[in-house]
N, C-alpha and C positions, 0 to 999 in steps of 0.2 A: 452256346458256350460263347463268351466274350475275347475277341481276339487276343488281347492281354493274356489271358489266363490260359490259352490253349497253348499247347507245345505246336511248334513247327510242323507243317506237313511234311510226309514222308513221301508221299507221291502223288501224283498228279489228281488222280482217283479221288484220293483225300481232300487236298485241295477244293477241288471241284465241289466235293459232297458238303464242305463246309461252306460255300458260298452260296448269296441267297437265291432262293429256287428259280425266281425267274432269271436268274443269270447263267445258271447252271447250263443250259441249253446252248446259250452263247458260245462258253467255255468250251463245252463238247465240240462243238461245230470248228472253232479254232482250233484246236486240239487233232480235230481230224483233216481240217486242210492243212495243217501243216505235215502230217502224217503223208498224205497224199502227195505234198512238193516234194518232202523229203523223206522218202520210205525207210533211208537207212537211220535216219536219225533217232537217237537215243533218248528218251524221255527222263527228265532229271528234276529235282529240286533244286534249285541255287538262289541264295541271296533270300527264301521264304517263298519264291516264285516257281511255277512252272516253268520249265527250258527246256530246249530242243539241242542236244549235242551231237556235231558232226564234224570230228575234226577243229572242232572248238563249237563256242555256242552260237547256235543260229540266232534264236530269237529266247526272250522270255516274254509273258503275258501274265499279266492280273485284273483281278476286279478291284473295281474301286466306287464308290458311292454314284457316281455319275457317268463313269466311264471305264472303259477297258484301256490298258495300257498295253502298248508293245513297245518292247526295248529290242530295239534294232540297230546296230551301227548301219544304218544306210548311207553308202556313198559309191561312186563310180557308175551310176547310169542317171544321166540327166532326166530322161523321161518319168523314171521312176521316183525321182526327186521330185519333180512339177507334182507327179500324181499325190505324194504323201504332204503336199507342203500344207493340206487345209487341215492337215490333222496332227501337226507338229505340236509337242509340247516343249516343256523346258526340257534341258539335261540330254537332247538328242531321241526322247522318246515319243511316241504316237501316243495321240488319245483319242480312241473311238467314244461319240457320246451314246450313250445306251439309250436315248429318247430319238436316235438315227439309224437306219441300217447299216450292219457292219459292214463293211466292204471287205467281205471274204478274198475274193479274188485278187484285190492288193494284197492281202496276207501272202496270198499264193506267190505273187511274183516276188514278196521282198523274200520270202523264203528260199524260193529258188537262185535268186541273188546272191543270198548270205551262203548257200551251198556249194555253188559255183566258186564264190570267192574263199571259202574255207577250204576247198579242195586244191585252188591254186594257189594258196597262202597269201592270199591280198584280204584277208577281211577286214581291214580297218581302212 
């Protein structure tokens, strides 16, 4: 079903099911990575994208034609900022090209930092 005529997904399961078959395992692994890094986080759909909330939104992620987008407002960790620089997209998002290995350990580090920041109330 074309995205324009499809209603917004109600769950992350629905979002992943609507993704291209070759991208679905990547999205599932990102989801699993986020759960492992922030087990108390709640799955939500926000802005028609999968997101995880724990005292605020930790991260959003979404599938695009050539990349996976991750939307974390990452700040406060110089080493992490250096590690994500190669993936920096416009507007503070990260873009992980689908023709390269997805950096799941980096996603885990981002989520752990975001969980710590939201717990401390320093999430921006």
